[in-house]
C-alpha positions, 0 to 999 in steps of 0.5 A, spaced: 190 816 434 192 821 428 186 822 423 192 822 417 194 815 419 191 810 413 189 803 415 191 797 410 191 790 410 197 786 407 195 780 404 201 775 406 202 768 402 205 762 405 202 763 412 200 757 415 200 756 422 200 760 429 208 760 428 207 764 422 203 769 425 208 770 430 214 771 425 210 776 421 208 780 428 215 780 430 217 782 423 212 788 423 215 790 430 221 792 426 218 796 421 218 804 422 212 808 420 206 803 422 202 801 428 200 793 428 192 792 429 192 785 428 196 779 424 192 773 422 193 767 418 194 770 411 194 777 412 196 783 417 192 789 418 196 795 420 196 803 420 201 807 416 203 813 420 206 819 417 212 817 413 213 812 408 212 805 408 218 801 404 214 796 401 220 793 397 224 792 403 218 789 407 217 784 401 225 782 401 224 781 409 218 777 408 221 773 402 227 771 407 222 768 412 219 764 406 213 769 405 210 773 400 206 780 399 200 779 395 198 784 390 193 781 385 186 779 387 186 772 384 193 770 388 189 773 394 183 768 393 188 762 392 191 764 399 185 765 402 183 758 400 189 755 403 188 759 409 181 757 410 182 749 409 187 750 414 182 753 419 177 748 417 182 742 419 186 745 424 182 749 428 175 747 426 173 743 432 170 737 429 167 741 423 169 736 418 164 732 421 158 737 421 159 740 414 161 738 408 168 741 406 165 744 399 160 748 403 164 751 408 169 754 403 163 756 399 160 760 405 167 762 408 169 765 402 163 767 399 164 764 392 161 758 389 165 751 390 166 750 383 169 757 382 174 756 388 176 749 385 178 751 378 182 757 381 185 753 386 187 748 380 189 754 376 194 756 381 197 749 384 200 743 381 194 739 385 186 740 385 183 743 391 180 736 393 187 733 393 190 739 397 184 738 403 186 730 403 194 732 404 192 737 409 188 732 413 193 727 413 198 731 415 194 733 421 192 726 422 200 724 422 201 730 428 195 727 432 198 720 431 205 723 434 202 726 440 199 719 442 193 722 446 187 720 441 185 713 439 184 712 431 177 712 432 177 719 435 182 722 430 177 719 424 171 722 427 175 729 428 177 729 421 171 727 418 172 720 416 166 716 415 170 710 418 177 708 421 178 704 415 177 709 410 182 713 414 187 708 414 186 706 407 187 714 405 193 714 410 196 708 406 195 711 399 198 718 401 204 716 406 206 709 403 205 707 411 199 703 414 197 707 421 200 702 425 207 702 421 207 710 422 206 709 429 212 705 430 217 709 426 222 712 431 222 719 427 215 720 424 216 724 417 211 730 416 211 735 410 211 742 412 204 745 410 207 750 406 210 745 402 204 741 400 203 744 393 
């Protein structure tokens, strides 16, 4: 390791899945003068080798893939909120049933929930609560399409107090009942980066 190498964290917007991590990893592998330390949702930690890192060209390539390089703290925190919601719902292993969403986000991001909620609303067309619901419903759609869990199991995993509450919210958001959705040949889903 060269002492003149500089470590930086690139904050990257619109990273919402492990597929996004792979895309960023692949892109970074084509960039000269860097060593990739780690790529995770919302960011990449890299080591700049001697020579110049072409941020403008990298930003252009990111945008071609639907991502964006984040420079300001507010946008970085907004993206961190989105990533934290995705981690909580997709990778939380029943976290929704153990801890309140607001407590999880406050602890994870070391900020009061009221501050996070306001910042989110200021940067999106919906509230943070609505975003959490939309992400949960997309996860429910995914789990329904696998047809491996009962609705009760899905309800529990997603932190709903009852199957009825899940069913009502699902109908309100999708305009389909759960049973109608399960019968659809092609089950409509919304990409997570298009929810807001």
